[in-house]
C-alpha positions in Angstrom: 5.1 18.8 14.7 8.8 18.5 15.0 10.3 15.5 12.5 13.0 14.5 11.2 13.8 13.2 7.9 17.2 10.7 7.3 19.2 12.8 4.1 17.9 10.4 1.5 22.2 10.1 0.7 22.1 8.0 3.8 21.2 5.8 1.9 23.4 5.0 -1.1 24.6 1.7 -1.5 24.4 -0.2 1.5 24.5 -4.0 0.8 22.0 -6.3 -0.4 19.8 -3.5 -0.7 18.6 -3.1 -3.9 15.6 -0.9 -3.9 13.9 1.8 -4.5 11.4 3.6 -2.4 8.1 4.2 -1.8 6.3 7.2 0.5 2.8 7.6 1.5 1.4 11.1 3.4 -0.6 9.8 6.5 -3.8 12.4 7.1 -1.1 14.3 10.1 1.5 14.9 6.9 4.0 12.6 8.2 5.2 9.9 5.8 5.4 6.6 6.0 8.9 4.9 3.1 7.6 1.1 2.5 9.3 -1.3 -0.4 6.8 -2.5 -3.2 8.5 -5.8 -5.0 6.5 -8.1 -7.1 3.5 -7.9 -9.3 1.1 -5.6 -7.4 -1.9 -8.0 -8.6 0.0 -11.2 -6.7 -0.8 -11.6 -3.0 0.7 -9.2 -0.9 3.3 -10.6 2.2 3.3 -7.1 4.8 6.9 -7.9 6.5 6.9 -5.8 9.5 9.8 -5.2 11.5 10.1 -4.1 15.1 12.6 -2.2 17.1 15.6 -1.0 16.9 15.5 -2.0 13.0 13.9 -1.1 10.0 12.7 -2.7 6.9 16.8 -3.5 5.7 16.1 -6.7 8.1 13.7 -8.4 6.0 16.7 -8.2 2.3 17.4 -11.1 2.0 13.5 -12.3 2.3 12.3 -9.7 0.3 13.7 -11.9 -3.3 12.5 -15.2 -2.4 9.0 -13.9 -1.7 8.6 -12.6 -5.4 10.4 -15.3 -6.5 7.8 -17.5 -5.1 4.6 -15.5 -6.8 4.0 -13.2 -4.1 4.1 -9.3 -3.6 6.3 -7.6 -0.8 5.5 -5.3 1.3 8.2 -3.5 3.4 7.1 -0.9 5.3 9.5 1.4 7.5 7.3 2.0 11.1 7.2 5.5 11.7 10.1 6.9 13.8 11.9 3.9 11.9 13.7 3.9 8.5 13.3 6.4 5.8 9.6 7.1 7.4 9.5 10.8 9.0 10.5 10.2 13.1 9.1 12.8 15.1 10.9 14.4 17.6 9.0 14.7 20.5 8.1 11.5 22.6 4.7 12.3 23.6 4.3 11.8 19.6 4.8 8.2 19.8 2.2 5.5 21.2 1.7 2.2 20.9 -1.5 3.0 20.0 -0.5 5.8 17.5 2.1 3.1 15.3 -1.1 1.1 15.3 -2.9 3.9 14.2 -0.8 5.0 11.8 0.0 1.4 10.2 -3.5 0.4 9.4 -4.5 4.2 8.0 -1.1 3.6 5.8 -2.7 -0.1 4.8 -6.3 1.8 4.0 -4.3 4.2 1.4 -3.0 1.3 -0.6 -6.0 -0.6 0.2 -4.0 -4.1 0.5 -5.9 -6.9 0.7 -5.4 -10.7 1.2 -2.6 -10.3 3.0 -0.1 -12.6 5.1 1.3 -11.1 7.4 5.0 -12.3 8.4 6.0 -10.2 11.6 8.1 -9.8 14.5 9.5 -7.9 17.8 7.0 -5.2 17.5 6.1 -6.5 14.2 3.7 -8.4 16.0 3.0 -6.4 18.6 1.6 -3.9 15.4 0.3 -6.4 13.2 -1.6 -8.1 15.9 -3.2 -5.6 16.8 -4.0 -5.0 12.8 -5.1 -8.6 11.8 -7.6 -8.1 14.8 -8.8 -4.6 14.8 -9.1 -5.5 10.3 -9.2 -9.9 9.6 -10.9 -9.0 6.7 -8.4 -8.3 4.5 -5.8 -10.6 6.6 -5.5 -14.3 5.0 -3.1 -15.5 7.5 0.0 -14.8 9.7 3.9 -16.2 9.5 4.8 -15.1 13.0 8.4 -15.8 14.5 9.8 -14.0 18.4 6.9 -11.4 18.9 3.8 -11.6 20.6 1.0 -9.9 21.5 1.4 -9.0 25.7 -1.1 -8.7 28.2 0.5 -7.9 31.5 2.3 -10.5 31.9 5.6 -10.7 33.7 8.5 -8.9 31.9 11.1 -11.4 31.3 14.7 -10.7 33.3 15.8 -10.2 29.5 13.4 -7.9 28.7 13.4 -6.0 31.8 17.2 -6.1 31.3 16.5 -4.9 27.6 14.3 -2.1 28.9 16.4 -1.1 31.5 19.4 -0.7 28.6 17.2 1.9 25.9 15.9 4.1 28.8 19.7 5.0 30.5 22.3 4.1 28.2 24.0 6.7 27.4 25.0 5.3 24.1 22.7 3.6 21.9 24.3 1.2 18.7 21.5 0.8 17.5 23.4 -2.3 14.5 25.5 -3.4 16.7 22.7 -4.0 19.2 21.2 -6.0 15.5 24.7 -7.8 15.4 24.3 -9.1 19.3 20.4 -10.2 19.1 21.1 -12.4 16.0 24.1 -13.9 17.5 25.8 -14.0 14.3 28.7 -12.0 12.8 27.0 -9.0 10.4 29.6 -6.9 8.6 30.5 -3.3 8.9 28.4 -2.5 6.3 25.4 -4.3 7.3 26.0 -2.8 10.2 26.2 0.3 9.4 22.9 -0.3 7.1 21.4 -0.2 9.9 22.5 3.1 11.4 22.2 4.1 8.9 18.7 6.0 9.3 19.8 7.5 12.9 22.7 10.2 12.4 21.6 11.5 15.2 21.0 11.2 19.0 18.1 12.6 18.5 16.5 10.5 15.5 16.7 7.6 17.5 13.6 8.7 20.5 11.0 5.8 18.8 13.6 3.1 19.1 14.6 4.2 22.7 10.9 4.4 23.7 9.4 1.9 22.4 10.4 -1.0 25.1 8.5 1.0 27.9 5.7 0.8 25.3 5.4 -3.3 25.9 2.7 -4.0 27.5 3.9 -5.8 30.2 2.7 -5.7 34.0 0.7 -2.4 34.0 0.0 -1.1 31.1 -2.1 1.8 29.4 -2.5 -0.6 26.3 -4.0 -3.2 28.2 -7.9 -3.4 26.8 -6.2 -2.9 23.8 -5.0 -6.2 23.9 -7.8 -8.1 25.9 -9.5 -7.0 22.7 -6.9 -7.9 20.1 -6.9 -11.1 22.2 -10.9 -11.7 22.5 -10.3 -11.7 18.4 -7.7 -13.2 17.9 -9.4 -16.3 19.2 -12.3 -16.4 16.7 -9.0 -15.8 14.0 -9.7 -19.2 11.9 -7.6 -18.4 9.1 -3.9 -20.5 8.8 -1.5 -19.2 12.0 1.7 -20.6 12.0 4.8 -19.7 14.7 8.1 -20.2 13.5 9.8 -18.7 17.1 13.7 -19.8 16.8 15.7 -22.0 19.3 18.1 -18.8 20.5 15.9 -16.2 21.7 15.6 -15.3 25.4 12.9 -13.1 25.9 10.2 -14.7 23.3 10.8 -18.7 23.9 8.0 -20.2 25.0 6.1 -17.4 23.4 4.7 -19.8 20.6 1.8 -21.7 22.7 0.1 -18.6 23.9 -0.5 -18.8 20.0 -1.4 -22.7 19.0 -3.4 -22.8 22.0 -6.3 -19.6 22.0 -5.6 -19.2 18.1 -8.1 -21.3 15.5 -6.0 -21.1 13.2 -3.2 -22.1 14.4 -4.7 -25.9 14.7 -3.2 -28.3 11.9 -0.8 -25.9 10.9 2.8 -27.1 10.4 4.8 -25.0 13.3 8.7 -25.8 13.1 11.8 -23.9 15.3 14.0 -22.2 13.5 17.9 -21.4 14.1 19.8 -18.2 15.6 18.7 -15.6 17.8 15.7 -13.0 18.6 16.5 -11.7 14.8 15.4 -14.7 12.8 15.7 -12.8 9.5 19.4 -12.0 9.9 19.5 -16.3 10.8 17.5 -17.8 9.3 15.5 -16.1 6.1 15.1 -19.3 4.5 13.1 -21.1 7.0 10.8 -18.2 7.8 10.0 -17.6 3.9 9.0 -21.0 4.0 6.6 -20.6 6.8 5.1 -17.3 4.7 4.7 -19.8 1.9 2.8 -22.5 4.4 0.4 -19.9 5.2 -0.5 -18.7 1.6 -0.8 -22.7 0.9 -3.1 -23.8 3.9 -5.1 -21.2 3.2 -5.8 -22.2 -0.1 -6.6 -25.8 1.0 -9.3 -24.7 3.7 
């Protein structure tokens, strides 16, 4: 397998990113990068990013999560950040990303996990919850979902076409637009850092085509995952934002179908698609509420 590994110097002196890199090799030789902060015996909060971002997205949440007494674990998905990036499009699939992250969780033997997820972090993370519910203590979900063949919203259809056909794919500027916030030039460059070449962006470009909206090869896996979530009675809290045209209203699917969502203090956060840029404190508060609810049940 041909793999691109972003040079370490691309990650030097990124703003608000003082975290030491950690790595874990998977069985097929691919290397996963992750941030691991806080006491190792503390309850882990698994923060899963989406597309086209990487772990840098959670930079304003890692410190507060650790300060609240948790262990913050933030991996880069294969194809993103400091993790390895297969160069062959055929190496990627929705199922492969779930399998890679499952293997990584098992290698670290993470237990009693609170999942914090958004965008593709939810598509992958919720499948992991469904496949190994015994490892998860609860979920804080923002601006994401687990599609099972619904029609694509117009905003997403436009994004999917752009990611496939646009001759340029400026990742930092895409995040800036999706956050509805003015990032600094240095922050935009930090989002661009893992992707210095056209070839290094293959995962970021291909992921939108994997989202199972309409007919899709992933639909049987999605339906199995939903069946598992419909039996998941641990705390499940939705904290979508008020300004995301892609996922708006998606929280109703979970509050109506997941038993663990009943009685939770679901809330609306401020901002666009990338809630971690707009309302990190609100997302951290949701994580803390999930932990508290787990203790009270």
